[in-house]
N, C-alpha and C positions, 0 to 999 in steps of 0.2 A: 460508349459510356465511360471508358477510361478517362477521356478528356474531361467529362463532367466531374468525375471524382477528383481529378487533379485540380480543377478549378475550385471545388469545395475545399480541398486541403489548403490551397493557396489562400483562399479567403479566411480560412480558419487561422492560418499562420499570421496573416496581417492583423486579424482581430486580437490574437494573443499578444503580438508585439505592442499593439495599441493600448490594450487594457490591463496587461498583467504587471501592474506596478506593485503587486503584493506577493511576488512569486517566491520570495525568500523566507516566508513564514509570517506568523501573526494572523490577523483577522481581516476579512472583508468587512467594511463598515456595516454594523448591524448584525453580523453573523460570526459566530465563533467556530472556526473550522476544527480546532482541536477538540471541542466538545462533541462535534459530529463524529470525528474519528474514534473517540472514546466510546460513544454510543454504538457505532457500527461494530467495533471490536467486541464489546461486552455483550451486546444484544443479538448480534447476527453472526458474525464471522466465527468467533471462538466457540459458541454453542453448536454451530453447524459442524465444525471440525470435531468437537467432542462427541457429538452424536454419531458422526461417521466412524470415528475411532471405535466406539462401542459396538457398532453394527458389523464392522469388518472383523472384530474379534469374535463375535458370535458366528459370523460366516466361516472363519478359519476353524473354529471348534466344530461346527456342523459338518464341514468338509472332512475333517479328521475322523469324526464319528462315522461318516458314510464310508470312508476308505477302510476303516477298521472293520466295519461290518456292512458290506454292500448289500442292502436290501431295499425294497420299495419304500418302507417307512423312513429309513434314513435318507433315501434319495429325496423324498418329499420335504423332509426337514431341511436338507441342504438347499433345496430350491427355494423354500420359504425364506431362509436366511439370505440367500442371494438376492431375492427380490427386494427385501427390506434394505439391505446394504446398498444396492444399486440405486434405489430411490434416494437414500441418504446422500449418495454421491452427487446426485443431481442438484442437491441443495448446497453443495460446498465446492463445486467444480470450477467456479469462475474467478478465483483469486489466485491466478498463476503468477504470484510474486512472493518475495520473502521465502519462508520455509518451503512452500509448494514448488517454487521455481528451483530451489536448491536440489530437490529430489526428483525433478521432472515428473511431478505427480500426475498431471493431466495425461500426458502422452504415455505414461507408464501404466495407468490403471484403466484408461478408456480410449485406446486407439482402435476404432472399429471401422469395418468389420474384422473379425478375427481371421487370421490367415490359417485356415484349418489344414491346408496342405503342409505348411511348415510345422504346425503343432503336431500333426500325425507323424511327421518325419522325426521330430524331436523325441516323441514317445518311443518310436521304433529304435532309434539309435541310443536313447538315454543320454544324449548330449545336448546341452542348451545353456545359454548365458543370458540372463534377464537384464544385464547391464549394457547391452549393445543397442545402438539406435535402430539397427535393422530388425531387431527382435521385438519392437514395441507392440506389434499386432499379434504377438504370440503369447501374450500374458494379459493380466488385468481382468476386469469384469467380462469383456467379450470372450476370453478364453474359458473362463469358468462357465459362462453361458453355453458355449459350444459343448463342453464336456458333460454338463448336466442335462442338456436338452437335445443336442444335435448329432450325437454319434450313433444313434439308432432311431428307427421310426416308432419304437414302442418303449415304454418305461422299463419293461422287463429286459428288453434288448440292451438298454443302457446299463442296467445292473449287470447283465452278462458280460459286457465289455470291461467291467471291473472285477469279474470273478473268473470266468472260464476262458475268456479270450487269451490268445497267446501273449499279448502285450499288456495284460491286466496289471501286472506288478509295476511296470514302467508308467502305465497310465495313472495308477494311484499316486506314484511319486510325483508325477508332473502336476496333477491337480493340487496336491498338498503344497508343492513349491509355488504355484501361482497364487494360491490363497495366502500363503505366508508372505509373499512379496508385496501383495496389496496391504496386508496388515502392517508390515514393517514400514513401508513408505508413509502410510497414513499416520501411524504412530509418531514418526519423526516430525511430521508437520504439526500435529496437535501439540506435541511436546515443545516444538519450536516457538509456538505462540504463547505457551504458558509461562507464568512468572517463575515457576520452579525449573523451567527448562531454558530455552534460549531467550525468553522474554522479548520476542519480536514485537509483542504488543506495545511495549514502551517505545521502541524505535518507530513503529507505525504511528503512534499518537503524536510523538514529538516532531515528526517529519511533516509539518502542517502547512507547507507552502503550496503553490500550484505549478511549480516548475517541473521540468522533466525529472523523474526520479522521486518526486514528492509522493506522499501517500495518495493525495487527491489525483495527481497525474497518473499514478499507477492504476488506481481503481477505474478512472474514466477510460483509460486505454484498454484495460482488461475487459471492462463491461462492453465496450465497442467491439473489440476483437471477438469476444465470445459470442455475442448475439449474432454477429455477422457470419463468422466461420463455423461455429459449432451449432447454434440453434437454427438459424435460417438455412444454412447450407448443409451441414452435416446431418442434422436430424430430419430435415424436411426436403430441402432443395435438391441435393445430389441424388437421392433415390428417385425423386420425381423426374429427373432428367434435365435439371437446370444447368448442368455442366456437361451434358452429353447430347447437345442439339435436339433436346426434347424427347430423347429415347430414355424411358425409365430404366433404372438399374436396381431392381428389388433386392439384390444381394448386398447392396450398400447400406441397408437400414441398420440402425442401432438396435441391438438386442433382437436380431431376426430369429434366432432359434427359440427364444422364450416368448416371442410376440409381445414384448413390453414396450415397443417403440413409441407409441403415442402416449402411453401412461408416463414414460420417462420424460418425453418432451414436454408434456403438460406440467409435470412436477418441476422441471427445470425452469420453465418460463414463469411459473408461479413464484419460484425462489428468486429469480431475477427481479420480479416485480416487488417482492417483499424487501429485497435489498435496496432497491431504489426508494421505496417508501419508508424504510427503516423499521419494518415490522419484524419482531423477533420474540425471543423467549420472555422478555419483559414488556411486551406490548409494542406500541408505536412510539419510537424514539426519533431523535434528530437524524436527518438523512439528506441525500441529494435533492429529494423533493423539496425539503425545507430550505435548502441552500438556494435553489433556483427561485423559489417563492420569495425569499427574503431580498434577493437582489433585483426582484421584479423583472426577470427575464421574460421577454415578450415573444409571442408566436401567433401570427395571424389575428392580431387584435386582442389576444387573451394571454394568460400566463403560460409560458413554456412548460412549467412544472405540471400543470393540469393537462396540457396537450400530450405530454409523454405518458402520463398516468393513463389517460384515455386510450392511447394507442397500445399500451401494454394490455389493457383490458380487452380491446378488440382482438389483438393477436392471441391472447389466452383463449378467448371464446372460439375463434376459428380453429386453432390447433386442437382444442378439446373435442371438436365436432368431427375430426377426421376419423373415419371408421377403422377399426382394427380387424385383422392384422395389416399393418401399413405396407408390408411387402406385397400384399395382394391389391390394396387400394391404389397404389401408384400405377397399376396396370389396368384395372377394371373400372375404377371409379375415381379418377384423379381430380375432379373438380373441387371437392372440399380441400384437398391439399393445395391446389392452386390458389384458392382463396386465402388459405392460411399463409402461404408464402408471400402473397401480395401484402398482407397486413404486417408481416415480419419485415418486409423490405421497407415499408413506411417507417417502422420503428428504427431500423438501422440508420436511415437518413437523419432522423431526429437526434439519435445518440451520437452519430458520427460528425455531424455538421453543426447543428443548433446548440446542443448541450456543451460541447467543448468550447465553442466560440463564446458562449455566455459566461463560462467559468474561467476563461483565460487559460485553457489547457491545450497544449499541442498534442495532436494525435501523432505518435511516433512510429506506429507499425504501418506496414504497407500491405494493402490487399493486392492479390495477383490473380483474382478469379475472373476478370474480364467483364464484370457487370458494369 
């Protein structure tokens, strides 16, 4: 299959060379890319980051309240804040460029599964550094999930780990440090987009070509990469055994301790769909769907824009029908997950081959997963 992907990328490159006469900026005839970028920034991207910023602040405060007074009530409050913030992350996780790239946001807040062995060791020693590449799976939402759900079989047992356990003090410090790290990084990204901060929004809107490094080029590449590596593989395929010769790996699921895997995957796929369609806080605005429609990109005798929309909807339906908890489903009832993976794979092909070719965008990242 690597040869097939290579051929697709070669065809994509030839198509880009042949049709990208507008790569330095301006508009495709009949379509205003700058207007699309402004709508996506104001209607989808910035509101998503602002909401995430608000929710991780709430999470940080709830964690500190639990650490100050570890009891069942505060544990439940911290868990609720965690769930809300983790879902907010799913709606803002796929723009790994600009401010998010600068702070390594994705790898810093959602490298899953959590390395619980290293986390436990960090707590015992009281020594850790959240700025190292090797420590990415020792922090972020996965680490918070482990500490709030996974360190004991009972809720009271978890409270005890923060009260009477010999490492309770260090465990409190670690949980606070993880929550603060999430809050700090998200705040930097939200501020980076704001006019009063780094004003990346202006850079984003004015970079309106289709060449490598343009805002359109960055978004198309990140959309491709995220759906392929994170949604299809990370959230669904790897736990299902798609990278392990068909042998399921339930420990690889996202949010395995809290059993939020399918809820998070569904939220993420819906957010990706909304981004493609331009659906945000101010309703339905100009988006990639409109871009493809305006240039009359074709797919099997119809509009490519509609074909991608329909495939998103099929994938969302199948992912939403996967039974929870996913860590059990992959072993005892994998068929719904297999069906979801199949629909996600179809979506990947459309986003990786058809969409970039139609828009004159070169896919610059390389997959190495062997599909």
